[in-house]
N, C-alpha and C positions, 0 to 999 in steps of 0.2 A: 161260533164266533168267527168274524171275518179277519183277514190279514191285518186290518188296521189296529186290532187289539194286541198284536204280538210285538214284543220288543224287537228292534232290528237285529240285535245280537243274540237272540235266544237260541236259534238253531245252530249258529256258529259255535256258541259256547258249549252246547250239549254235544255237538259233533266232536269238539276237542277232547271230550272224555273218552272217546272211542277211536281217536286218531292214531294212537301208538300202541296197538295191542302187542303182547308178548308173542314170540314165535311158538308154533306148535312143533314139538320134537318127539320123535319116537326113538327109544334106545334100541340099538346103539347108534350114536350120531356124533358128529364133531362140529363145534362152533368156533369160529375165529372172529376176533373183535379188535378193532383199532379205534383210537380217538385222537384227533388232531386239534391243537390249540395254537393260536397266534402268540408269539412270545410277549408282545407288548400290546396293551389296549385291545384285548381280544373282544371285549363287549361291543366295540365300535368298528369291528373289522368289516371288510367288503364281503357281504354274503354272496354276491354274484360269483366270486372266486370259488367259494365252497360248492356252489351249484355247478360251476364249470368242471370242477374236479370230479364230482359225481357223474356228470354226463360223460366225461372221458372214460370212467370205469364201465358204465353201462354200455357205451359204444364199443369198447374193447371186447366185451363179452357178448355183444349182440342182444342186450336186454332192452326192455321198454324204456323209452325216454321219460325222465321225470318232469313234473310240472314245476316250472321256474318259480311259481308263487307259493309253493308248499314248503313247509319246514320238516317234512318227513316223507319217506319213500319206501315202498316195498315192491320187490320184483324178483322174478326168476332169472338168474344169470347162469345158464347151463345147468349143471347139477347143484348149484348153490342157490339158496333163497337169501336174498340180500335185504337187509333192513337198515335204512339210513335215517338219522335224526340230527337236526340242527338245534343246538342249545345256546344259552346266553354267551358262553365263552368258548365252546368247543363243538365239534361235530363228531358223530360216531358212525361207524360202519360195522355191522354184524352179519356174517355169512354163515349159514348152517347147511350141512350136507349129511345125508344118511351114511351110516357106516363109520368105521374107524380106520386110520392109516395102518399100514403094515407094521411100522414101528411106532410105539407109543409117542405121541406128541411130535411126530415127524413134521419138519417145517414145510414139506410139500402140501400138507393140509391147508396151508395159507396161500396157495398159489393164486387164488382169486385176487389177492392184493399184491401185485408185483412190486419188487423193490424200486424199480424205476418210477412207477406210479406213486409210490409213497414218498420218494425223494422230491417229487414235484408238488407235494401237497401244500396248500396255503396255510402253513403253520408247521409246528413240530409235533411229533408223536408223544403223547403223554401217557397212553395206555395201550398195551398190546396183550391180549388175553387169548389163550387157547383152552377150550373146555371139551373134555372127552366124556361122553355119557355112555355108560354101559349098564348091562343088567347085573343086579346084585346077586351074587351066588347064594345058594341055600345056606351055606355056612359062611357067615360074614368074615370069619377069621381068615378066609382065603384071600381077602382083599389086602391084608397086612403085608404079605409078601410083595405084591405089586407096588403099593405106594411106598414101601421101603426102598425099592429100586428107583422109583421115579423122583422122590423128593429128599431134600436134606433132612436128616433126622433131628438136628438141633432146633429146627424151626418148623417141623412137621405139625400140621394142624389137621385133625380128622374128627368129624362130628356127625352124629345123627341129626337129621333135620326133619321137621314136619311130622313129629311123632313116629320117627324111624321109618318114614316112607322112603327116605333116600339117605345115602352117606356121601359126604363131601370131604375131599382131602386136598391140601395145598401146602406149600412152604413159603409163599409170598416172596419168592425169589425169581429173578429174571434169568432164563437159560441162555446158552451161548448164542442162540438165534434171536434173542431179544423178546421172547414171549414169557409171560407169566402163565403158569399152568395150573389148571384145576381139574381134578378127577372127580366125577360124580357117578355113583352107582345107585340105580333106582330099582325098586321092586317091580315085579312084572305087572302088577295090577295098577301101577301109577299111570295116569292118562297122559296123553301128549301135551295137553294144555298146561297141566301142572308141571310137567318136566320143563316145558318152555319157560314158564314163569320162574322156576328155580334157576335156570341158566341165565335168564335176564337179570335176576337179582345179583348173581355172582359177578357178572360183568359190570353192573352198576356199582357194586361194592368196591371193586378195584378202581373204577374210573373216578368215583367221588373220593376215594382214599387218596389217589394221586393228586387230584385237584385241590383237596384240602391241605395237603402237605406242601403245596407251592408256597403257602404262607410261611413255612418254617425258614426258608432261605431269606425271605424278606425280614423276618423277625430277628434273625441273627445279624444281618447287616444293620438293622435299626438299633439293636442292643449295643453294638460297637460304637455307633455314633452317639447314642445316649450316654454311654460311659464317658465320652469326651465332654459332652455338654453338661453333664452333671457336675464335673469338677469345676467348670467355668461358672456354673450357676451357684455352686456353694461359695466360691470366692467372691462373687458379686454380693451375695446375701451377707457375708461376713463384712464386706466393705461398707455396708449400709450404716454401720456404727462409726465409721471413720469420718470425723467432721472435717478433716483436712482435704478430703476429696469432694468436689462439688456433686450435689445430688443429681444435677442435670446430666453429668457425665455418666454416673452410675446407672441412671435410668435409661440412657441411650444404649449402654451395653446390654442391659437387661432386655430391652425391647428387641435388640438384634437376636438374642437367643430365643425370645418368644416367637419372633417371626420365623425362625428356622424350625422350631417345634411345630408351629402351625402348618408350615409347608410339609413337614414329615407326616403330619396327621392327614393332610389332604392326599399325599401320595400313597399312603398305606391303608386308608379307610376302606376302599373298595375291596382290596385283597383280604384284609382281616375280616371284613363282613362276610365275604364269600367263603372264607375258611370256616367260620362259625356255621354257616348254612350247610356247607358240604359235610362237615363233621356230623351234624344232626342227621343228614341223609344216610351216612355210613352206619351210624348206630341204629337207625331205623331199619335199614336193610338187614343188619345182623339180627335184630330183634324179630323181624318178620320170619326169619328162618326157623325160629323156635328150636334152637339146637339143644342137644343133650350129649353127654360124653359117650365116645365110641371106644370101647375096650381100653379105657384108661388113658387115651391120648389127649393131647392139648386141645382145648376148645378155642373157637374164634374169639370169644369175649376175653379169654385169658391172654391170648396173643395180643389183642388190641390194647388190653390194659397195660401190658408190659412194654410193647414196642411202639404203639401208635399214639395212645393218649398222652405220654410224656411230650411228644412233639407238639400236640395240640395245646398242652399247658404252657409250653415255651412260647408259642405264638400268642396265647391269651395274656401271658405275663408281660411280653413286650408291649402289647397294646395297652394293658393297664398301666405299665410304667410310663409310657408316653402320655397317657391321660393324666397321671399323677403329676408329672413334671410340668405339664401345661397349667394345671391348677396351682402349683407352687409358684410358677412365674407370674401368674395372674395376681396371686396374693401379694407377692413381693412388689410387683409393679404398682399395686394399689397403695401399699405402704410408702413406696418412693414418691408416688404422685402426691400423697398427703404431706410428706416431708417437703417436697418442692413447693406445694401450695402454701405451707406455713412459712417457708423461707421467703417466698415471694410476697406474702402478706406483710411480713416484717419489713421487707424492703420497701413495699408500697407505703407502709405506715411511716417509715423513716423519710421517704421521699415527700409525703404529704406534710410532715413536720417541717422539713426544710423549705417547702413551698410556702407554708404559713409564715415562717420567719422572713422569707424573702418578701412576701406580701406586706408584712408589717413594716419592714424596712422601706419598701416602696411607698407605703402609705405615709410614713414619716417624712420620707424624701419629698413626697408630693406636697405634704403640708408645708415643708420648708420652702419648696419652690413656689407654692402659692403665696406664702408670706413675702418672699423676695419679689414675687411678681407684683403684689399689691404696692410694695414700696417703690418698685421701679416705675410702674404705671402712674402711681400718684406723683412721683417726682416730675415725670414728663408732663402730666396733666396740670400740675401747679404752675410749671414753667409756661405752658401754653396759655393758661387762663390769666396769668399775671401780665403777659404781653397783651392779651385781649382787653383786660380791665384797667390797665395802667392809665390810658387817657381819661377814663371815667374817674379814677382815683385822683388824678391831677386836678381835674375840675372841681372835685369835692374837697381838695386840700388834704387828701389822705396820703400818708407817706407810703412808699412802695414796700418797705419792710413790714409795716403793719398789714398791708394788703396781703402779702405772701403768708404771713403768720396766721391771718384769718382764714385764708383759703386752704391752707394745708390740712387741718383736721377735717374740714368739710369734704375735700377731695378724697382723703384717705377713707373716710366712712362711705362715701359714694362708691369708690372702687371696690372696697371690701363687700359692700352690699351687692354690687353687680356680680362679683365672683361667686357669692353664695347663690344667687339666682341661677347662674349658669350651671353650678354644680347640682342644684336641685333638679333643673331641667334634664340634665344628663342622667341623674339617678332615676328619674321617672322612665326614661327610655331604656335603661339597663338596670332592672330592679335587683339583679343578682350581684351587682358590683358593690364593693365596699369602698366608700370614699372617706 
């Protein structure tokens, strides 16, 4: 088959499947990970600033320059292997290096990401993770002493993953240096690719957890505003039965609340939709670990069920409440519009009745005017004709009084007949008029 048979995007789409491979890690090793997000409208941010920030880091460490057209990058920066990815709302940097620091989770392990460089990032840091990967001792109970010293006991989570191929521990807390810490112990026969995928899932778990919980703050702000609007909406609905208040005024108040609710929905729709998507990814990453209980310690699913899912339910509740209030205002507005239409129909009917009465009065007045007009025209016509016919009457020996008496009924009939002809002619030109 020639090139003409290929879809123009076929190769690009297939290559996208392999564009962001997980790092290959051999225990012991250390991974540090940071994610940056613009505080507002991150989906429409300036991607050139993200690339410039990456170039600054690679230049600082003498690494290969990234391609400005790519959304991902991998390169060796000194003893660190750097992996950079650009996502819809955020960018991530993951640096891995062989070996462990002298002290567990020592901040010097993150020296590849200098504080000054992080301060100049186009956005704010939403995730900072340090993962230490070590060899699992022959006696797994030896790990308990280490993780007890490293993590807070009340939130300690320790699980077997991937059919006990490795053990993972964390407390989901941020240490004094701003890092969330994960300890991972792998068996000696676990390959570098599998170890790398495990570390990648852990940093993704924390990143998407942080991104999903951004919706919690928005949900709380929305709930406070909905509390205020709900009181106003209830008062408006109750006033719908108050006949002393015009329905137009009530409808205007209701439309004002409806407009604000629509604005709130527009402002929060993206964040709530993203929260739902990120939550699904978090639960998917936990499921992919295939965790089992480690020496009676708390599991990831248990921690998430008690600490994480309530926050997600709060967000979903605020979104559902907003949707319900929008539906309520829509129904109330429809009822008010019906009431307004009925009142306007009654007003229109009353107006038409008054117009009919006025038309009837006008018709009667018109007939009265026509009668008076016939009399007036006849009077002047008889006067004119009497002057014109008086000489003839004198020659014929007819008295003037008899002449006027004879002319009067004839003139009146003639004038009346002429008026009827005029009215019929006007009626033909305006068939909708009632004369």
